[in-house]
C-alpha positions as CSV (number, residue, x, y, z in Angstrom):
1,X,-53.1,44.6,48.2
2,X,-49.6,43.3,48.9
3,X,-46.3,44.6,50.2
4,X,-42.9,43.3,49.2
5,X,-40.3,43.2,51.9
6,X,-36.8,41.8,52.2
7,X,-36.6,39.7,55.3
8,X,-39.9,40.9,56.8
9,X,-40.0,40.7,60.6
10,X,-42.9,39.1,62.5
11,X,-44.1,42.5,63.6
12,X,-44.4,43.7,60.0
13,X,-46.2,40.6,58.9
14,X,-48.7,40.9,61.9
15,X,-49.4,44.5,61.1
16,X,-49.9,43.9,57.4
17,X,-52.3,41.0,58.1
18,X,-54.4,43.1,60.5
19,X,-54.7,45.7,57.7
20,X,-55.8,43.1,55.2
21,X,-52.6,43.2,53.1
22,X,-50.5,40.2,51.9
23,X,-46.8,40.1,52.6
24,X,-44.4,38.8,50.0
25,X,-41.0,37.9,51.3
26,X,-38.3,38.9,48.8
27,X,-34.8,37.4,48.5
28,X,-32.3,39.8,50.1
29,X,-30.1,39.7,47.0
30,X,-33.0,40.5,44.6
31,X,-32.7,43.8,42.7
32,X,-35.6,46.2,43.0
33,X,-35.8,47.0,39.3
34,X,-36.0,43.2,38.5
35,X,-38.7,42.7,41.1
36,X,-40.7,45.7,39.6
37,X,-40.5,44.1,36.1
38,X,-41.6,40.8,37.5
39,X,-44.7,42.2,39.3
40,X,-45.7,44.2,36.2
41,X,-45.3,41.1,34.0
42,X,-47.6,39.0,36.4
43,X,-50.2,41.8,36.6
44,X,-50.2,42.3,32.9
45,X,-50.5,38.6,31.9
46,X,-52.0,36.9,34.9
47,X,-54.4,39.4,36.6
48,X,-58.1,40.0,35.7
49,X,-58.2,37.1,33.3
50,X,-61.4,35.6,32.0
51,X,-61.9,32.0,32.9
52,X,-61.5,30.8,29.3
53,X,-58.1,32.3,29.1
54,X,-56.1,29.8,31.2
55,X,-54.0,28.8,28.2
56,X,-52.4,32.2,27.8
57,X,-50.2,32.4,30.8
58,X,-46.5,31.3,30.9
59,X,-46.5,31.1,34.7
60,X,-49.5,28.7,34.5
61,X,-47.7,26.7,31.8
62,X,-44.5,26.5,34.0
63,X,-46.4,25.3,37.1
64,X,-48.6,22.8,35.1
65,X,-45.5,21.3,33.6
66,X,-43.8,21.2,37.0
67,X,-46.8,19.4,38.5
68,X,-46.9,17.0,35.6
69,X,-43.3,15.8,35.4
70,X,-42.1,16.5,39.0
71,X,-39.4,19.1,38.2
72,X,-38.7,22.8,38.7
73,X,-39.5,24.7,35.5
74,X,-38.3,28.0,34.1
75,X,-39.2,29.5,30.7
76,X,-36.7,31.9,29.1
77,X,-36.7,34.0,26.0
78,X,-34.1,33.8,23.2
79,X,-31.7,36.0,25.2
80,X,-31.9,33.7,28.3
81,X,-34.1,36.2,30.2
82,X,-36.4,34.4,32.6
83,X,-40.0,35.0,31.6
84,X,-41.8,32.7,34.0
85,X,-41.1,29.9,36.4
86,X,-42.8,27.3,38.7
87,X,-42.6,27.2,42.5
88,X,-39.1,26.3,43.8
89,X,-38.2,24.0,46.7
90,X,-35.0,24.0,48.8
91,X,-33.6,21.6,46.1
92,X,-33.2,24.5,43.6
93,X,-29.6,24.7,42.6
94,X,-27.5,27.9,42.3
95,X,-28.2,28.3,38.5
96,X,-31.9,28.3,39.0
97,X,-31.9,30.5,42.1
98,X,-29.6,33.1,40.5
99,X,-31.4,33.0,37.2
100,X,-34.7,33.8,38.9
101,X,-33.3,36.5,41.2
102,X,-31.5,38.2,38.3
103,X,-34.2,37.4,35.7
104,X,-31.4,36.0,33.5
105,X,-28.8,33.3,33.9
106,X,-25.5,34.4,35.5
107,X,-22.9,35.2,32.7
108,X,-20.4,32.6,34.0
109,X,-23.1,29.9,34.0
110,X,-24.3,30.9,30.5
111,X,-20.8,30.7,29.2
112,X,-20.3,27.2,30.5
113,X,-23.6,26.1,29.0
114,X,-22.7,27.6,25.7
115,X,-19.4,25.8,25.7
116,X,-21.2,22.5,26.3
117,X,-23.1,23.1,23.0
118,X,-26.5,23.2,24.7
119,X,-27.6,26.5,23.3
120,X,-26.7,25.4,19.8
121,X,-28.8,22.3,20.2
122,X,-31.8,24.3,21.5
123,X,-31.7,26.8,18.7
124,X,-31.2,24.2,15.9
125,X,-33.6,21.4,16.9
126,X,-36.9,20.6,18.5
127,X,-35.7,17.6,20.5
128,X,-35.2,17.5,24.3
129,X,-31.7,18.1,25.4
130,X,-30.3,16.4,28.5
131,X,-27.9,18.4,30.7
132,X,-25.9,16.1,33.0
133,X,-25.3,16.9,36.7
134,X,-22.2,19.0,37.4
135,X,-21.4,18.6,41.1
136,X,-18.3,20.8,40.8
137,X,-20.5,23.7,39.7
138,X,-23.4,22.8,42.1
139,X,-25.7,22.0,39.1
140,X,-28.3,19.3,39.3
141,X,-29.5,17.3,36.2
142,X,-31.7,19.2,33.7
143,X,-33.9,18.7,30.7
144,X,-34.2,21.6,28.2
145,X,-36.1,22.2,24.9
146,X,-36.2,25.0,22.5
147,X,-39.3,27.0,21.8
148,X,-39.7,27.7,18.1
149,X,-42.4,29.8,16.4
150,X,-43.5,29.4,12.8
151,X,-41.3,31.0,10.1
152,X,-42.1,34.5,9.2
153,X,-42.0,33.7,5.5
154,X,-41.9,30.8,3.1
155,X,-38.6,28.9,2.9
156,X,-37.4,30.4,6.2
157,X,-36.6,28.3,9.2
158,X,-38.7,28.4,12.4
159,X,-37.9,31.3,14.7
160,X,-36.1,30.5,18.0
161,X,-38.2,32.2,20.6
162,X,-36.8,30.8,23.8
163,X,-36.4,27.7,25.9
164,X,-37.9,25.6,28.7
165,X,-35.7,24.3,31.4
166,X,-36.6,21.6,34.0
167,X,-34.3,21.1,36.9
168,X,-34.6,17.7,38.6
169,X,-34.7,17.4,42.4
170,X,-34.5,14.3,44.5
171,X,-37.6,12.9,42.9
172,X,-37.1,11.4,39.5
173,X,-38.8,13.1,36.6
174,X,-41.9,11.4,35.0
175,X,-41.1,8.6,32.5
176,X,-42.8,10.5,29.7
177,X,-41.2,13.8,30.6
178,X,-39.6,14.2,27.1
179,X,-43.0,13.8,25.4
180,X,-44.7,16.2,27.7
181,X,-41.9,18.7,27.4
182,X,-42.3,18.7,23.6
183,X,-45.9,19.5,24.1
184,X,-45.0,22.3,26.5
185,X,-42.7,23.8,23.8
186,X,-45.5,23.9,21.3
187,X,-47.8,25.6,23.9
188,X,-45.0,28.0,24.9
189,X,-44.6,29.2,21.3
190,X,-48.3,29.7,21.0
191,X,-48.6,31.6,24.3
192,X,-45.7,33.9,23.4
193,X,-47.3,34.7,20.1
194,X,-50.6,35.4,21.8
195,X,-49.1,37.6,24.5
196,X,-47.6,39.7,21.8
197,X,-51.1,40.5,20.4
198,X,-54.4,39.6,22.1
199,X,-54.2,37.0,24.8
200,X,-57.9,36.0,24.9
201,X,-58.6,35.8,21.2
202,X,-57.4,32.2,20.6
203,X,-59.4,30.7,23.5
204,X,-62.5,32.5,22.4
205,X,-62.2,31.3,18.8
206,X,-61.9,27.7,20.0
207,X,-65.1,28.2,22.1
208,X,-66.8,29.5,19.0
209,X,-65.9,26.4,17.1
210,X,-67.4,24.3,19.9
211,X,-70.6,26.3,20.0
212,X,-69.9,27.6,23.5
213,X,-69.1,31.3,23.0
214,X,-72.6,32.6,22.0
215,X,-75.4,31.5,24.4
216,X,-77.8,33.9,22.6
217,X,-79.8,31.7,20.2
218,X,-80.5,34.7,18.0
219,X,-76.7,35.4,17.5
220,X,-75.3,34.9,14.1
221,X,-73.5,31.6,13.6
222,X,-69.8,31.6,13.8
223,X,-67.8,32.0,10.6
224,X,-66.0,28.7,10.8
225,X,-63.8,29.4,7.7
226,X,-62.6,32.7,9.1
227,X,-62.0,31.2,12.6
228,X,-60.0,28.4,11.0
229,X,-58.0,30.8,9.0
230,X,-57.2,32.8,12.1
231,X,-56.1,29.7,14.0
232,X,-54.0,28.5,11.1
233,X,-56.2,25.4,10.5
234,X,-58.0,23.9,7.5
235,X,-61.8,24.1,7.9
236,X,-62.2,21.1,5.5
237,X,-61.5,17.4,6.1
238,X,-62.5,15.1,8.9
239,X,-61.7,16.2,12.5
240,X,-61.9,14.5,15.9
241,X,-63.3,15.9,19.1
242,X,-62.5,14.4,22.5
243,X,-64.4,15.5,25.6
244,X,-62.8,14.9,29.0
245,X,-64.6,15.2,32.3
246,X,-63.5,14.6,35.9
247,X,-65.2,11.7,37.7
248,X,-64.9,13.6,41.0
249,X,-64.9,17.4,41.4
250,X,-61.4,19.0,40.9
251,X,-60.6,22.2,42.6
252,X,-58.0,23.2,40.1
253,X,-59.9,23.0,36.8
254,X,-57.8,25.6,34.9
255,X,-54.6,23.8,35.8
256,X,-56.1,20.5,34.6
257,X,-56.9,22.1,31.3
258,X,-53.4,23.3,30.9
259,X,-52.0,19.9,31.7
260,X,-54.3,18.3,29.1
261,X,-53.2,20.9,26.6
262,X,-49.6,19.8,27.2
263,X,-50.4,16.2,26.3
264,X,-52.6,17.2,23.3
265,X,-49.9,19.4,21.8
266,X,-47.3,16.7,22.2
267,X,-49.6,14.3,20.3
268,X,-50.6,16.8,17.6
269,X,-49.0,20.3,17.1
270,X,-52.3,21.7,15.7
271,X,-54.4,20.4,18.7
272,X,-56.9,23.0,20.1
273,X,-58.3,22.9,23.6
274,X,-61.5,24.5,25.0
275,X,-63.3,24.3,28.3
276,X,-66.8,24.5,29.7
277,X,-67.2,24.0,33.4
278,X,-65.6,20.7,34.4
279,X,-65.3,19.6,30.8
280,X,-62.3,19.9,28.6
281,X,-62.5,19.5,24.9
282,X,-59.6,18.6,22.6
283,X,-60.0,19.3,18.8
284,X,-57.8,17.5,16.4
285,X,-58.1,18.8,12.8
286,X,-57.5,16.6,9.8
287,X,-58.1,13.4,11.9
288,X,-60.2,10.4,11.3
289,X,-60.8,7.7,14.0
290,X,-57.8,5.5,14.5
291,X,-56.1,3.3,17.0
292,X,-53.5,5.9,17.7
293,X,-56.2,8.4,18.8
294,X,-57.8,6.0,21.2
295,X,-54.5,4.9,22.5
296,X,-53.5,8.5,23.1
297,X,-56.7,9.1,25.1
298,X,-56.3,6.0,27.2
299,X,-52.6,6.8,27.8
300,X,-53.4,10.4,28.8
301,X,-56.0,9.3,31.3
302,X,-53.7,6.7,32.7
303,X,-50.8,9.2,33.0
304,X,-52.9,11.8,34.8
305,X,-54.2,9.2,37.2
306,X,-50.7,8.0,38.1
307,X,-49.0,11.4,38.1
308,X,-51.7,13.7,39.4
309,X,-54.2,11.4,41.0
310,X,-57.0,12.7,38.7
311,X,-59.7,10.4,37.5
312,X,-61.1,11.2,34.1
313,X,-63.5,9.8,31.6
314,X,-63.5,10.6,27.9
315,X,-65.8,10.4,24.9
316,X,-64.5,10.4,21.3
317,X,-66.4,11.9,18.3
318,X,-64.6,10.9,15.1
319,X,-64.8,11.4,12.3
320,X,-66.4,14.9,12.4
321,X,-67.2,16.3,8.9
322,X,-65.1,19.5,9.0
323,X,-64.7,22.1,11.7
324,X,-68.2,23.3,11.1
325,X,-69.5,20.0,12.6
326,X,-67.7,20.5,15.9
327,X,-70.5,22.4,17.6
328,X,-73.1,19.6,17.0
329,X,-70.4,16.9,17.8
330,X,-69.8,18.7,21.1
331,X,-73.5,18.5,22.0
332,X,-73.4,14.7,21.3
333,X,-70.3,14.3,23.4
334,X,-72.0,16.2,26.3
335,X,-74.9,13.8,26.1
336,X,-72.6,10.8,26.5
337,X,-70.8,12.5,29.4
338,X,-74.1,13.4,31.1
339,X,-75.3,9.8,30.8
340,X,-71.9,8.5,32.1
341,X,-72.4,10.6,35.2
342,X,-75.7,8.8,35.9
343,X,-74.4,5.4,34.8
344,X,-70.7,5.2,35.3
345,X,-70.7,1.4,35.1
346,X,-72.7,1.1,31.9
347,X,-70.4,3.5,29.9
348,X,-66.7,2.9,29.8
349,X,-64.0,5.4,30.9
350,X,-63.1,5.8,27.2
351,X,-65.9,5.4,24.7
352,X,-67.1,6.7,21.4
353,X,-70.4,8.2,20.2
354,X,-71.2,5.0,18.4
355,X,-70.4,2.7,21.3
356,X,-72.4,4.7,23.8
357,X,-75.4,5.5,21.5
358,X,-77.8,2.8,22.7
359,X,-77.0,3.4,26.4
360,X,-77.4,7.1,26.0
361,X,-80.7,6.9,24.1
362,X,-82.2,4.5,26.6
363,X,-80.9,6.6,29.6
364,X,-82.5,9.7,28.2
365,X,-85.8,8.0,27.5
366,X,-85.9,6.5,31.0
367,X,-85.0,9.9,32.4
368,X,-87.9,11.5,30.6
369,X,-90.3,8.8,31.8
370,X,-89.1,9.0,35.4
371,X,-89.5,12.8,35.4
372,X,-93.2,12.5,34.5
373,X,-95.4,10.3,36.8
374,X,-98.1,10.3,34.1
375,X,-95.8,8.1,31.9
376,X,-95.4,5.4,34.6
377,X,-98.2,2.8,35.0
378,X,-99.3,3.2,38.6
379,X,-99.3,-0.5,39.1
380,X,-95.5,-0.5,38.9
381,X,-94.6,1.7,41.9
382,X,-97.4,-0.1,43.8
383,X,-95.8,-3.5,43.0
384,X,-92.4,-2.2,44.1
385,X,-93.8,-1.0,47.4
386,X,-95.8,-4.2,48.2
387,X,-93.5,-6.9,46.8
388,X,-90.0,-5.8,45.7
389,X,-88.9,-9.4,45.1
390,X,-91.6,-9.8,42.4
391,X,-90.8,-6.4,40.9
392,X,-87.1,-7.3,40.7
393,X,-88.0,-10.7,39.1
394,X,-90.2,-9.0,36.5
395,X,-87.4,-6.5,35.7
396,X,-84.9,-9.3,35.1
397,X,-87.4,-11.4,33.2
398,X,-88.2,-8.5,30.8
399,X,-84.5,-7.7,30.4
400,X,-83.9,-11.4,29.5
401,X,-86.5,-11.1,26.6
402,X,-88.8,-13.6,28.4
403,X,-86.1,-16.3,28.6
404,X,-86.9,-18.1,31.8
405,X,-83.6,-20.0,31.9
406,X,-81.6,-16.8,31.5
407,X,-83.6,-14.9,34.1
408,X,-83.2,-17.8,36.6
409,X,-79.5,-17.9,36.0
410,X,-79.2,-14.1,36.6
411,X,-81.4,-14.3,39.8
412,X,-79.7,-17.5,40.9
413,X,-83.0,-19.3,41.5
414,X,-84.7,-22.3,39.9
415,X,-86.5,-21.7,36.6
416,X,-89.8,-22.9,38.1
417,X,-89.4,-20.1,40.7
418,X,-89.3,-17.5,37.9
419,X,-92.3,-19.1,36.2
420,X,-94.3,-19.0,39.5
421,X,-93.4,-15.4,40.2
422,X,-94.2,-14.1,36.7
423,X,-97.6,-15.9,36.7
424,X,-98.3,-14.3,40.1
425,X,-97.4,-10.8,38.8
426,X,-99.7,-11.3,35.8
427,X,-102.5,-12.3,38.2
428,X,-101.9,-9.4,40.7
429,X,-101.7,-6.8,37.9
430,X,-104.4,-8.4,35.7
431,X,-102.2,-8.3,32.6
432,X,-100.3,-10.6,30.2
433,X,-96.7,-10.2,29.3
434,X,-97.3,-11.9,26.0
435,X,-98.3,-8.5,24.7
436,X,-95.1,-6.7,23.5
437,X,-96.7,-3.2,24.3
438,X,-97.2,-4.3,27.9
439,X,-93.6,-5.6,28.1
440,X,-92.3,-2.2,26.8
441,X,-94.4,-0.1,29.1
442,X,-93.5,-2.2,32.2
443,X,-89.8,-2.4,31.2
444,X,-89.4,1.4,31.0
445,X,-91.5,1.9,34.1
446,X,-89.5,-0.6,36.1
447,X,-86.2,1.1,35.0
448,X,-87.5,4.6,35.9
449,X,-88.8,3.6,39.3
450,X,-85.6,1.5,40.0
451,X,-83.5,4.6,39.4
452,X,-85.7,6.9,41.6
453,X,-85.7,4.3,44.4
C-alpha cells in the first residue's frame, strides 16, 4: 500500500511507516488527474509481472537506457505525451521537469522544438538527432530518436510511434550513446506493439524457441514454424545463439537483460533475447559465424564492464541450422558456461562451442569420475596424502605425454629429478606407466582428486 502526498510532513511519514504504508512525495504543481493516469499506467504494465516479462516495460527500458549511457531518459508517444521516464536528479532542466509533471511537453517548448525542425527529423528518419544546449531557455543538451513501428501494409512507410529523449547532465554521455539509443528505439517500438496486445507473449515465444518454456518432458514440442511466424522471423537458414552469464552474482538481473537487449537490437533489428536464471541468451536469425558477430560480443562485454561494472562471459553457437536447432544449441551453450564456472582460466571470456569442446568434454568426464569414488584408483588419493610432491610430479609427467624434458621445465627441476620421482612412484604403486591404460586411469584420477582437494 502507498499514499501519495504533496509536501508530506514528518508526522505524516512517521504515521504511514508505522502502519506499513509507503509514502510517495508528489510535486506540488502536479495535477491529480495526471498522477492518477501515471499510477494506473504503472500498475497495468509494471505490476504482477512474470519474471520472463522484463522486456515489456517502458519504464524499465527508460531506466536501463539511463543507466547505460548516463543520461535522464523520457519516452513519449507520437503526440509528445510522456509514457515513461527514468529517475531524475537535480540536474533535470525545466523542459524535462514540466514534461513529466504535465505528462506532455509544455506548449511553448514544443513550439520551439518544432521550429528547430527536430520533430520533422524524428518523424522522417531513424537516426539520432542532437539538440544543442539553449542556456537562454534553460535547456541542457539532448539526444533524441524516433520510434518507428513496421508499416501496416506493403509499400507504406514505417509508422511514427513516438520518440526517446535523453537529457545530458554534468556527466558526459557514453561514447556509444548513439548506437545504444538506436537499439532502444527498436525495443521501444516492439514494447509499444506488445503493450497494445499481450505483453508476455513475445518473451514466452522466445523461451519456447530456446527449449526453456516447457519443463514437462511429455509436453508436445514447440511449433517452431508457427512461433517464427508470430515473431516475424524466418524459421529457415542458419542462426546464431550467444549465451551470456555473469562471472559474479548480479542483484539486478532483469535490468541486465534489458541492457543486453538494447545492445543486441542495435546490432540486429531482429535480435531476440531470452533469460534463464543468471543467463541471458541472444538469438540472431539468418546469421552465420563471422568476425562481426564475435567483435560485437567482445565489444558488448567490454562496454558493460566499463559502463556498468558488470563482468560477463559469453559462448557463441554458430551456425545453428534453423530456429528449430536453437533448443539443442542452448543446451550445448549451457554446458560450456557450466564448465567455465568451474574452470574460468581454461575457457576464455568469449568462446565458441568448437573452441571449448575439448575442455568441456574433459571437464565433464573428470567431474563424473570425481563424483564416484569407485572410478578412482585408491592408490591415487593415498599417494596424494602421503607424498603430494610425487603426486604433482606424476600429474605433470602424464600431462606432458611422458616427455621428461617438458615435465622438468614445467616443474622447474632437473630432468634427472623427474626420472627419479617417476621411478619411485612406479615402485611405490607397483605399476608401470609404459602401459597406456594405466596412464589414462591415473591421469583422470589425479585430475579428479586435484579438483576435490
